[in-house]
N, C-alpha and C positions, 0 to 999 in steps of 0.2 A: 626762264623757269629752271630751277635746280632739281636734279633727280639724285636721290640717294638709294642705292641698292645694298641691302645687307644680305650677303650670300648665306651666312650661317643660318639666319632665321627665315630666309626666303621672303623678306618683306621689302617693300619699296615705298619711299616717301617722295612727294613732289612739293616744292616750296617756291613761293613767289611773294615779293613785297609789292602790293598794288599801289596805285598812284596816291592814295591817301596816306600811305605809310604803314597800313595794316599788314602784318605778316600773316600769310595764309599758308597752312600746311595741309596737304591731303595725304592721309594714310590710305593708300590704294589697296582695296581688297577685292580683286576680280572675282566675280561669281557670287558675292554677297548681295542679297536683295535689300537689306536694311541699310540705313545711314544714321550716323550720329554726328552732330555738329556742336562744338563747344567754343564759346567766345569768352575769353578770360582776360582779366587785368591783374597785375601783380600788386593788388591792394586788398589787404585783409585786416583781420583784427589786431595784428601786431604792429601795424603801421600807424603809430601815433605821433611820430616826429619825422618831418621831411626837411631837407636842406635845399634851398633854391640856388640858382646859379651865382648869386651874390654872397652866398654863405649864410644867408638868413635862415632861421629855424621857423618852420611852419608847424604849429601845434594842431594835431587832429584829435578830436574828442573820441574816447573809447566808444566803440559801437557804431561809428559813422559808416564804415564799409557795409555792415549788416543793414543799417538803416537805408542806405542807398539801394541795396538789393531789393528791399521791400518796395521802395518808391518807383523803381524802374518798371515794375509790373503794372503800374497804373497807366491807363490810356483814356483819353477823352472819347475815343471811338468805341470803347467797350472793354469787356474783360479779355485780357490777353490769353489767359489759360483756356477760356472757352473757344477763342479764335483758333488756337492751335488744335484743340480737340476736334473742331468741326472739319479740319482738313486731314484728319488721321495722323496727327503728330502729338507726342506728349512733350511738354516743356516744363522745365524746372530750373532752379538755381541754387547755389550754396555759397556761403562765405566761410572760409577757413581762416586760420591765423595768417596764412601766406598769400591767399588769392581769393578773388570772387569770380565765379564761373556761371555763365548762363548757357543752357544747353537744351537740345531737343533730340528726339529719335523718331524715326518714321520708317515705314516699309513702303511708303508711296514715293512719288517723285519729290526730289529735294528742293526744287527751285522756289516754290512758294514759301515753305517754312523757313528756308535759309534767308530769304529776303525779309521775312517778318522778324527773325532774330536780329539781323543787322539793323533793322529799322527801330525796334523798340529800345535796344541797348544804346543807340546813338541819339535818343530823343528824351531828354529829361525835362518833363513838364510838371512842375509842382507848384502848389500854392501854400501860403502860410497856414491856411485852414487845414489842408490835407496833411501837412507835416505835424501839426498839433494833434490831429486825430490819430495819426500813426503812432505817436508816442505812447498813447494808452494801450494800443495793441501790442507793441514791443515790450512794454513794462509787464503786461500780463504774461507774455511769453517768458520773460526772465523769471517771474515769480513761479511759473509752472515748473521750469527747470530746477529752481531752487528747492522744490518739494520732491524732486525725483532723486532718491538716495544715491544711485550710482553716479549720475551726472554731477550732483552736488559734491560728492566725495572727491571726484577728480578735480573739480574747480577749487575746492578748499585745499587740496594738495598742492596745486599750482600756486595758490595764494601764499601758502606756507613756504614753498620752495624758492620762488623767485622774489628778488628784492626790487630790482630796477626794470627787469625785462617785462614787456607788455603781455607776455603769456600769463602774468598774474591777473589780468583782466579777463572777464568773460568776453567771448567774441561779440556778443550782443551789447557789451558795455555794462554800465551800472544804471540804476534808476536815476541817479543824479546826472550822469553824463548824457543819458538819453533826453532828459528834460532840458538840458542845456543846448541841445542840437537845434539849429535854426535852419530856415530855408536857405539863408545866405551861406551858412557853413556847409550844407550838403552840396550846394551849387559849386562852391570852391573845391570841395573834395572831388566832385565829378569832373570839373575842368582840369584838375591836376592829374587825374588817374584814368580817365576814360578817353583820352585822345587815341586815335587809331595807331599812332606810332608807339604807344605803350602797350597795346593790346595784341592778342594772339588768337587767331581763328584756326582751330584744328577740326578737320572733317575726315571721319573714317567712313569710307564708302566704297561700293563697287562701281560707282558712277565714273564717268570720264573726268579726270583731273582738270583738263582744259575747260570743261564746262563749269566746274566749281569756281575756278579763278575768274571766268567770264562773268558769272553771276555776281560775285563779290565786287569786281571792278565796276560793273555797270551800276550796282547799288550805291557805291560810294561816290561815283562820279556825279550823282544827282544831289549830293549833299555838300555843304560848305563846312569846313573845319577850320578852327582858329590855329594859330601857330602852336606847335607842341611845346609845352613848358619843359624847361630843363631843371631837373631836380634829382635827388637821390635820397634813399632812406638813411636816417642817422643811425650809426652803429651804437648799440646799447652796451655799456660796460657793466656786466653783471658781476657783483661781488661773489666771492667764493662761498661765504657763509650763507646758510638758509635764513629766510626771513623770521620764521618762528619754529622752534624745535618740536613743540608738541601742540596739538590743537584738537579739541573735541567739540562736536555739535550734536544736537538732537533733532530727530525727525520721527514721524510715525512709521517705524519699521519694526519688523518681527525679529530681526537678527542684527547683531553688531558687525560692522565691517570696518576694516582698517587698511591704510596704506603705509608703507615704509619706503621712503625715497632717498637714495644716496645722491649727493651732489659732488661733482668733480670738475676740474679744469683740464684743458688740453691745449695743444698747439697745432691742431689740424686747421690749415688756412683755407683750403679749397673744399668745395662740395664733394668731389670724388673721394678726397682723403677722409672727410667726416663720415661719409656713408660707408666706406670700407671699414672704418673703425667701429661704426655702429653695427655693421653685420658681424664683425669679429666678436663684439660683446654679446650679440644675440646668440651666436653659436655656443659661446661659453655658458650662457644662461640656459639654453635648451638642453645642453648636456648635463647640467647640474640640477635643474628644477623641472624636469619632465620625467615621463615614464622611462626615458633612456637611462635614468639613474636607478639602480636596483633598490635604493633606499626609499624611493618615492612612495610606494604602496605602504611602507612602514610608517611614513609620516602621516599618510591619510588615516591609517588604523589608529594612530596615537592622537589624532585630532589636532595635529600641528598645522595641517593645511586642510582646506575644504574643496568642494567642487568649484567654488568661486575663485580659488587661487589662480593667480597668473602674474605676468610681469610685462613691462614695457622698457625699451631702451631708446634713448634719444640723444644724439650728439649733434648739437646745433652750433651756430656761430657764437662762441663766447660762453658756452655752458655744456655740461654733460650730465645726464641723469639716468638712474636705474630705479624704476618704480615697481614695487611689489604690492599686490592687493590680495586680501583674504577675508573670509568670514570667520571672525574670532572674537570671543569675549575678553580675551587677554592680549591686548596690543603689545604690552611689554614682553610677554613670552614670545610673540611672533617676531618682534624686533630682535631678541636674543637668538632665536632660531636662525634668522636670516644672517646675522653676523657670523655665526659659527659656520654656516654652509658657504657663505661667500669667502671665508678664509680658506676653505677646502676646495673651492671651485676648480674643476679640472675637466679637460677634454682630451681624449686620445685622438691620434691621427685618423684612425678608422672611423670614429664617431664624427669627426669634423668632415670627412669626405662624404659620409652618409647624409649629413645635414645639408651640405653644399649641394648635393645632387637633388635633395628634396626641394630646396628653395629654387634651384634652377628650373626644376620641373614646373613649379608654380608659375615662374616667370614665363615659361613657354606656353602654358595653358592660358595665361592672360592675353596672349596674342589673338585668341579667338573671340575676345570680348571687345567690341568696337569702342564702347564708352570707356572701359578700363584703359585701353591703349591710349586714347586721346587724353585722359586725365593724367596718366603717367608721363606722356610726352610734355604736357604743359608744365608739370612740376619740375621735370628735369630741365626744361628750357629756361624757366624762370630762375632756376638755381645755377644756371651757367654750365650745365652738364649735358653730355650726349645721351640721348634716349636709349640707343642700343647698348652703349657701354653700361648704362645703369642696370640693365637686365642681368649683367654678368659680373657685377662688382663682387658678389659673394664667392664667385668661382676662383678668384685670384688670392683669397685670404690664406695665410699660412699660420702655423702654430705660433710662430714668432710674433705675428701681428696680434694674435689673440692675447698672448702674454703681455705685450706692450700696453694694451688697453686695460687688462686686469690690474696692472701695477698703478694705474691712475686713480683707482677708486679708493677713497678714504672712508673707511667704515665708521669713523666717528662723526663724519659730516653728513647729517641726515635729518629728516623730519618725519614725524609719525602723526597721522591724522586719523581720527575715528568718528564714525557716525553711530550714535547710540539711540536706543528707543526712548521716546518722550515719556513712556510709562515708568521707566526706571531712572529717569533723570531727576 
């Protein structure tokens, strides 16, 4: 068993790879009554192409990871959600673009729910009939989200922004891709991505770490696992240009909302480099497009921005983006406003230090949330980064780092997407 003590945060982790190959990490929180356990696989909505050990490409239908999440909650013995509730535990799952995570929290003893989590995630039992039935449920879910203005606006922005990257797909896929998913396809996806050697169990608890490892070991000793497949995610080469420069769609909404998203390339190869650059960009945006800027209230008074106004920054493997969103009837005016302000974007050393302290404080407060700690650990681990280092990436940023990222943004390379009212269309 490996023990990691972080003296700065006064946090300790215990780690062990059990006999099945499952990596188990215990975030030990002495004195905490509750426990949270998260079992994750690095298989999400963006993983649509995998390469096997022979160099062959395995095509994954969009929405497969989300479909699998649905099916794993089925059990011939009864409803899994009810079973957890009956023992005083709440269970759930989510699929993101990067991973699928199954998790529970409880204030009672952890042994029974932990065994239940390990059992149902390692037991895919599906029939062709149940897969066909699930298609209708998922398609209804996709149609529901398509009628939700904010969710649809983000999705259409990603569709306009990305050309090759799977982020252009909804995590749930499309109606056609869902209809094409079969029992055999789901089984293949499960076998490729749910072997213990690919997965990670993180337990944040005040319980004895040795006991957690013992529970996991005994559980997996009773199971038989095939040889772990050797494969990797195919790197996507995303073009610099956006897919579509302008796009509008109509829904039953009271107000018009728009996004303006800038696309840029970068040469940051590692996750720590990309996240440091992303934090640099966020600091610049916070200084320019928040109440820290004396002009902010004036923009509100002039109607250039609304209470809905905000922004996101993301620097991923092969792409960079800055997205702004606003409630406005004049998307062109909003775009011109952003161009002008981005040209003037500036942050002082004092403001940078103020923001860095704010974000570091938020990171410190997250250490009191068991589930938040576990999710952050999973994401850092799957990205090849150190969890404790990830808490302080923002701390090391300099004004030079911020300026280097600012220079990457090409204000002419962007897409504008608007949702308008069906009544005015």
